[in-house]
N, C-alpha and C positions, 0 to 999 in steps of 0.2 A: 504493499499499499504506499509505505515512504517514497519507494521510486518514483510510482505512480505520479503522487502529489509532487515531484520534483521535476516532471514533465512539462514542458508548455501550454499552456490550453490549446493552441494550434495544433500541435502535433497530435494530442489527445483525441479531439475533435475529428482532425483526417480520418485518426487511426480508425473511431468507430462510424464516422461513413464507409471508409472501406471493408468494413466485417459489415455495414448494412447494407453494400450493393451488392456484396459476396453471397449473402443471404437470398437478396432480391432475386439475384440470376439463377441463384441454385433453384429456387421455387417456381421461377418461369422455366427453367430446364426440367423440372421436375411434370410440371402442369403440360410440356406438350410432349411429352414422353407418356404421359396418362392418356394424353387426346390420340396420341399416334398407334396406340392399343388399342383403345376402343374403336378406331375408327375400319378399322379389318372386319368388325360387326357392328357397323352403325345402322341402329333400328331405323335411321333416316330411308333407308333401304324400301322398307316397309311401306313408309308414305309413298314414296317413289312409285311402289308398284299398285299401290291402292289408285293414285292418280292417274297411271296409263291406264287403268280400267277403266276410271271415270270420263277419260278423256274421249275412249272408246266404245263407249256405251251409250246407246239410245234411252234416251233422260227427258225428265221434265214434261209438260204438259203438252207438246209439240213432238216428245216421242225422238228424239233426235242426238244425234252425238257432237263432241264440240270439235272434228276434224277440220271443220270447215271457218274456225277461229280467227281471225286476224289478229294475229300480236305486235304487227307493224312491218312483216317480211312478206305478207301473203298469206291467204287463206291453208290453215295447215301448218303452215311453216314455224316450227318451235326451234330449231338449231339456231343458236345465234341472236333470237330474239332477248332473251332475257338481260342479254350487255348491253341493249340498246332501250333498256325502259328503265326511267318514265318517258315518254314519248308524246308528242302531240297525237291524236288521232280526228281526223275530218270527220268522222260519221259523228263523235259523240261532240265533237266542237270543246276538248278541253285536252289535257295532259294527261295520263294516265299511269299507273305504275304495273305491274304485273297481276295482283289481287284483282285489283278494281276493275282492270280490264277483263279477267274472267269472267267477273261478274256481268260484264255487260254483254261477253259471249254468251252464257249459261242462260241470258233474259230475250235477246234477240234471237239466236238459233234455235233455245229449248224450250223457252217459254217459261221461267222461274221469274217469280217476282224479284226483282234486284235490292227494293226498299226493303225488303222484310230479310233477305239474306245478310244484309247490310247489318240492320238491325240484331240479329242473332249471336250469341256470346261468342268469341274465340272455342274452338273445340269442339264445337255442338253444331249438330244437326248437318244445313248446307255448308255453313262457315268451316267446318271441321272439312269438307269436301273440298272449298276454297282452296283451302292450305294443302292438300294432298294434292290438287292439278299443280301447284302452284312448285311444289317441288319435283315434279316429274317436269314438268314445262323449263324449269332454272335448271335441272341435271342436264339436259340436254347440250348447255352450253359451260360445263365443265369443261375449266382449262381456256377459256375461252378471255380474251381481253375487253375490258368494260372501254366502249365508244360510246357515249350516249349522245344524240343528236343535239345539236342546239343553233339549227337555224330557223326553226318558226320562232315568231315574235312571243309567242306564250311557252315555248320551251326558254326562252331568255329571261321572261319574265319571273320563269316559276322557280327559276334558279338564284335570282336576285331576292323575292322572297323566301326562299327557304335560308340562303344566308344570314337575311336578316333576323328569321325566326331561330335560325342556330344560335346567335349571338343574345337575343333578348334574354334577359332574367325578369324572374318574378317569382309568386308564388310565398308561399309562409318561411321557407329557406333560399330565397332569394338566387334562386339556381337558373343556370340555361343550360344549354347541350356543352356549350363550349367551357361550360366549368370541369368537366370530366373530359372532354373530348377534344378541346382547343389548344393542346399545347404536349409536346414532346414527353418523353419521359415521366408520365405519369399514371397513377395505380392506387386502387382501395382493395387496402386486404393484400392479395396476393395475386387479385386481378389486375394486369395489364391494360389502359385505356389507352386507346390507339387517337391518335391525332388526326382528325374527319377533316381539318380544314384543307389540307392537301393529298395525295396521295399515299394511301397508311401502309402499300407495301398488298405483295399477293395474298389471297384469302385472310384480307383483315376487314375488319368493318362493313362497309357494304357489300361485301366481294363474299361475303360469309352468310348471308342469310336468305334462304331457310336454311335453320338449323335446327337440330335433334338436342333438345336441352337435358342432360343426366338428371339435373337435381330435381326435376320434376315430371321428367318421364312423358317431356309435349314435343312436338313440333311445332316451331314457332315460323311464323313468317315475319317482314319486315313491317307488317303494319300493327302485327301483335307486339315487336318489339320495339318499335317507337310509342306505341300505346303504353309499354311501361316504363318508358323514358318518363314519358308525362307524369307517370303516378309516381315515380321516383322522385321528379322534381315538385310535387303537391299542387301541379296544374289540373284545371279540370279534363276529364278524359276526351280525347279527340274521337269525331264521328270516325267510323271505317269509311278511308278511301277521301276524307277530307281533304280542302284543296293545303292545309298545313301540313297532313301528311306527305302529300304528293312531293310539297314543293322543298321540304327537306330531302326525300329521296333525290329529287333532281340534284339539288345541291351536293348532298352526299356522291352520288352516281358520278357526277361529273368531275369531282373532285378526286374521284378513283380512276379516273382513266387511265389504260392500260395496266390496272391492274387484274391479277388472273381469278379467275372466279373458282371456288372450291365447293360449290356447293354440291348435293348438301353439306354441311359442316357439322360437328360436333363440338357443342358447347356445355361449361359445367352447369 
């Protein structure tokens, strides 16, 4: 103890910081290895299989499949569609992400009530089917690079809205998205928090959802992930497919340009 007290304060602080960094790196490596082990038997594959069945199955009042659903690259084309969403769709006159676009197809092609689906809690009824469909479609773009379009005025406007929403502080804790994801080298407990104001890297942030969450044995799409972020910020719960969730998706997706999609990922 005497020897320790004799050391300059700066030396002690530097030593403790080094130990802390080593522990953090060790924890991160451990989590990465844990995820790697689980990836071989990722339960998300079951949701992908369910999504493929739903895509090809005749369902709804019109007894039709979703095989003519246009996700931006033409009717029925799913490969490469996910890494270019959200984007503007002329038929709806708005920018849509994968999940909200799938609901549009379920409504127009199969006759489902899109408004009722949007009101359904995550993980239940047709909303659970939307998540499975999103997993199937997104998986078809695994390994591809994100390149969201920014040609249409609404796409550009949504990026700016998403950027503003990302940095807006509020709620009882005065949080914003940027409070957790606005700088490098942040973490909460053992969880690394990627910087989403820029390209965070392959398979990180936007490029990792939909993902299977081991902690609650659930498959989450980006809509549910954003919903949970709003909850943690103590903000009011956003409506499914609302403009603010789409705008945040555009902001993160454009920032993730050239990042490789690893969907379906696996999370804690």
